[in-house]
N, C-alpha and C positions, 0 to 999 in steps of 0.2 A: 501468246508468244509473238514477238515482233519479228517480222520476216526481214531478210536482207533487201527485199524489194521496197521496203519503206512503208509498211502498213502503219498508219497512224490511226489510232482509235480515239475518237472524240466522243465523249458521252454527251449528256445534255448541255454541258457548258463548253461550247465550241471554242471559246477563248482560252480554255485550258489546254488546248492541243499542244503537244510537244513535237518538234521536228526531229526526224530521224535522218541522219545523213545517208545518202544512197551512194554506193560505190560505182554502180554501173547502170544508171538510169537514163531514160530518154532525155534529150536536151530540151526540157521545158523551162520556161522562165519561172522564177519564184512566184508563187501565188499566195497572196495574203489570205488569212482566215476570212476577212470581210468579203473578199472576192469569191472564195469557195461558197460562202453563204448566199451571195447574190446569184451565182450560177445555179445553186441548189433551188433557190426560189423559182427560177425559170423551169426547172424540172417539176417542181410542185405544181406550177401553173399548168403544165402539160398533163400531169396526172389527174387534174380535175376534169379532164375530158372523158374519164371513165370512172364514174362514181362508185362502181361495184368493185373494180380492181384498179386502184389508183397508182399504177406503176407508170411513171412518166420519166422521160430522159431527154437530155440535150447534149449535143457534142459541141464543145467550144474550142476555138483556137485562142488561147490566152494571149493578151497583149504583152509586149516586152515591158518589163518593169512591174508586171503583176497587177496593173490597174486596168480593168476592162478586158474585153475580148469580143470575138465575133462568134455568133451562133452559126454553126455549120450544118446542123441537122437537129431534128426534134422528133419525138414520137411518144405514143401512149400505148399501153397494152390493148391489143385487139385480138386476144386469143379466141374470141367468139368466131372470128373469121377464119383463123388458122391457129392451131395449137402452138406454133413457134413464134407467133407475133407478140412476144413479150415487149415491154416498152423499149428495152435496149435494142432488140432486133429491128423493131419499127424505126427507131432512131438511126440505126446503122443504114437501113435501106434508104431513108430520107437523105442521109449524108451522101451516099453513093449517087442518088438521083441528082443532087445539087452539085457535087464536086468530083464525081468519078471515084474510082477505087484507089486513090492515092492520097498521100499527105497525112496518114493516120498518126504518125509518130509525134507530130507537134500538136495533137489535140487531146482533150480530156473529156470523157463522158461523165456526166452527172446524172445520177438516178435515185429515185425516191426509195428504192429497196435494194438490199444487197443482191447483186446479180446471181442468178442460179448458175449451176455448172454449165448449162448449155450457152447462156449468154456470156458468161465470163470466158468460156473457151473461144467463142466467136470473136470477142474483143481481143484476146491474146493472138489469135490467128491473123487478125487485121493489123496487129502491131500498134495498137493505140498507145499514146504516150502516158495516159493516166486514167484511172477509174476512181470516182468519188461517189460514195453512196451514203444514204441517210439511215433508214431503218435496217437493222440486222435481220438475218434469217429468223432469229429467236423472236424479235419484235413482231415480225410479220406472222409468224406461227401463233403468237399470243392473240393476234387479231382474228384468228380463225381461218387463215389462208394456208392451205397445205404447202409445204416446201420440201424439196430434196435437201437433206442436211449435209451438203458439201459446201463448205465455206469458200468464199471468193479467194481468200488467202491460200487455201489448199490447192485450188486450181492454179493460182499464180506460182506457188512453190513447185508444182509439178510441170511447169513450163519454163525450162532453163533458158530458152531463147528470148523470153520477154523480160525486159528490164525497166518497166514503167513504174509509175507511182500508184499506190493503192492506199486510199484514205477512207475510213468509215466513220459513221456517226455524225456527220455534218447535218445539223438541224433535225436530228433524230427525234427529239421531243415533239416537234411539229408533225413529222411524218408518222410517228407511232400513233399519235392522236388521230390523224387522217385515216390510217388503216383501221383503227378501232371503231371509228365513227362512220365507216363506209356504208354505202347502201347495200342491203342484203336481200 
């Protein structure tokens, strides 16, 4: 089901993504597929910092015109230190250290795995402008990593005050392989 919040599901062929118009979304500049892929590659680079649980994330402020952007925060899963330090939460903490707790609405978080319900809820509470993920909960589960089976879309649908962009499957073939080949 495609949500009114603009869930775009891109499978292995990111170029085949279709754009869904959003009636009440954050004021983000249009972002080209090639830019989504470039930002996702930054999240993948972060994920390599944890070969066992390669959940990496970056928060980007996209440039006007959709070409380029500024990395505002980054993080990798560190759940060995704390059970809540998923890649997205570590990235949000880095964003706050660098920028304070403001300006979330014009940023997009890119993450190697579909955010769990905890992370997605935190992103909604922050009011982030968009969330883009690679591997789905199903793909992560196939790699042998337990997941709470509440989709990011379900959290977004249950959050009437959040009007951001939700996009899944960007470079999923690469991240699915990364999760399957992870260190065990």
